[in-house]
N, C-alpha and C positions, 0 to 999 in steps of 0.2 A: 854658468857656475865656474868656479876656479877648480881646475884639476891640475896638479903638478905645477901650480903658479901660472897656468895659462887659462884664459877664459874660454870655455867650450860651451857653444849654443846647441843643445840637443835638437834644435829644429834645423840645424845647419851641418848635419853630419855629411859623410860621404854619400854619394848616391847609392841606393840599395841595389844589391845583385839581383834580388828577386822583385817581380811585380807586387807592389804594395799599395793598398789604397789609403786615402787620407785618414779614415778612422783608425785603422791599424797603426799608422804612424803616430797619431796622437796618443793611442793606447801604450805604445812602447815608450814614449817620452814620459808619460805619467807614471809608468812603472820603473823607469830608469832613474828618474830624479831622486826619490828616496834612497835608491840603491846606491847612488854615488855620494849621497850625503853621509852614509854609514862609514865611509872611508875605509873599506875593507882592505887592510894591507895583504890579507891572505888571497885576494883575487886582484892584486895590483896589476899584473901584466894585462888582464883582460879588461880593466876599467881604467886604464891610464892615459889613453889618447882618444882623440876623434877618430882615428882609424881603427882602433881595437874595438871601440864601442860600436863602430859601423858593422864590424864583424860580428859582435854580440847580437846585433839586430838580425843579421842574415841567419844565424843559428836559431834564434828566437822564433822567427817566422817559420822556419822549416820544422820546428818542434811544435808550433802552435796550431799549423793549419794541416789539413789533409794534404798528403803528397801529390795527390791528383790535382790539387788546385794550385800547386806552386809552378811558377814558370820563370826561368832566368830572363833577365832583361839584357839581351845581346849587347845593346849599345853600352850600357853601364859596365857590363862585365869586361869588355875591352880596356876600360879604363883602370881597372884593379885586378891585374892578373895573379898577384899574390893571394889576395882575398878569394879569388875565383878557385884557384888550385886548392887551397886549404878547405874551402867549402865542399868542392867535389870529392876530395879525398876522405873527408870525415863523414858526410852524409850518405855515402854508399856503403858504409859499414854495417854490419849486423847489429853491433851494440847501440849505433845511432837510431837505427830503425827501431829497436825495442824501446829505447827511451821515448821515441816520438809517439809510439803507441800509448804510453802512460800520460804523456802530456798533452795529447790532442785536445784542443779546445780550452785548455786550462792556461791562461796567460801568465799567472804567477809561477807556476810550476815550470813552464817552458823558459821563464826568465832564468830561474835558479839553475836549471839544467844548462842553459847556454853559457852562462857565466862560468860556472865551474868547469864545464867542458872546455872552453877556450882557455881558461887559466892552465889547465893540465897541459893542453896542446902547446901553448906559448912557452911554457917552461921546458917541455921536451925540445922544442925547436932552438930555443935559446941555448940549452946544453949542447945540442948537437952541432951547432954552428958557431959557437963562441970563439973557436981556433980557426975559423975560415973567415977572414975579415971582408972578403969581397962579398960573400953571401950575408954575413952578419950585418954589415953596413945597410944593406937593403931591408934586411928583416926587422932591424931594431926601430924602423920608422913606425912599426905597428904598435910598439909599446913605449917609445921615447919621444917626447914632445920636442918639435923643433920650432924655431922662431917663424917659419913660413907655413905651419901646420894648418892654419886657417885659410891660407891664400893659394894652396897647391893646385886648385882647380881653376884659378883666375888667369893663369898663363899657361902657354903650351908646355907640355912636359919635355924637359931637356933630353937630349938624345943619351947623355950619359945615364940619366935616370931610367930611360927605357931599357938600356942595355943591363943595368944592375937588376931591374926587375925580371928580365928574361934569364939572367944567370941564377937568381934566386929561385924562380919557378922551376927551372930545370934541376937545381940542386935539391929543392924539397921533393920533386917527384922522385929522383934518383934515391934520395935518403930513405924515403918511405918504402920503396920497392926493395931496396937492399936491406933493409931492416924491418921487414913486414912483420915478423914475430914480435919484435919489440913494440912496434906501432900498435899492433892488436892488443898487446899487453897493457899499454897505456890507455886504450879505450876500455878495456876490460877493467882496469883499476878505477877509471872514471865512473863506469857502470856501477862497480861494487860500492864506490863512495856514496853515489846517490841512493842506492838501496840501503846503505848504512844510515843515511839521514832518515829514510822512511822508517826504518827499524827503531831509531831513537824516538821518533814521534810516536810510534806505536807504543813503545815502553811507557811513555809519559801519559798517553791518553787511554791506554788499555784496551784499545779495540783496533779493528782494521780500518786504515784510512790511507787515502792517496794524497792527503795534504802534507805540506812541508812547512817548517818555520820560516819566518821572514829572513831575508838576506842578512839582517842585523845578527840573527841567531846562528846563522851558519858558520860564523867565524870560529866559535869554540869547537864545533864538530870538525872543521877543517884541521884546526890545531891537533886535536886528538887523533884524527885519522893519519895525519902526517907522521906523528910520533909512533903510532902503531904500525903503519905499513911501509914507511920509507926510512931510509938511513941517508945521513948526510953525505957520506962518501960514495953514493950510488949516482953516477952521472947521468944514467939513463932515465932517472925519474919514474922507472916502472915498478919499483918495488920488488 
């Protein structure tokens, strides 16, 4: 299907960071297809490229499966150092572990959590590095389509690109360490938003439920949450 004018085949994403079986791959594709068709501009950073959707899949699987059943594919991880560092920094946090307890075994809930989580993280990273062109150029590949986006695994990675990735990984690690409180606040806000979605569903259904609306209906809640929690002049995006 077309995303940002580029044809993206969900069966031909980047290689997964985690060991994933064929049934799980097919399940993710089945869930993601209608999600992309909704064209949620509120989650554009998370759903804009083959690279970002691959990271959504990483988070989705980590939220969907029991942590004891998750294994990093070391061969694949070496190919995608930026995806790996983001995965490691996020999944070790307490708020992610709380979310994974709620979403365990629920493929739809895990997808909504993964998309919203990555959107918040990508926005924070974009804001943090927009004035650091060296890091920004490497980072933006996650959410900005390039002409060779579909062919980047068909040729050896250029030395310049390897260096850029290494610089970006180092910068991300440093930024999270030096701004640990802000990063924790970001994940706390994400956790709050997902609880906010649950509360909205409970108000509508009048009972306790762990279900959430479809991604199509998440858009209105995102807009309302942004307007209530965030200000447009807050560069940290943590409210």
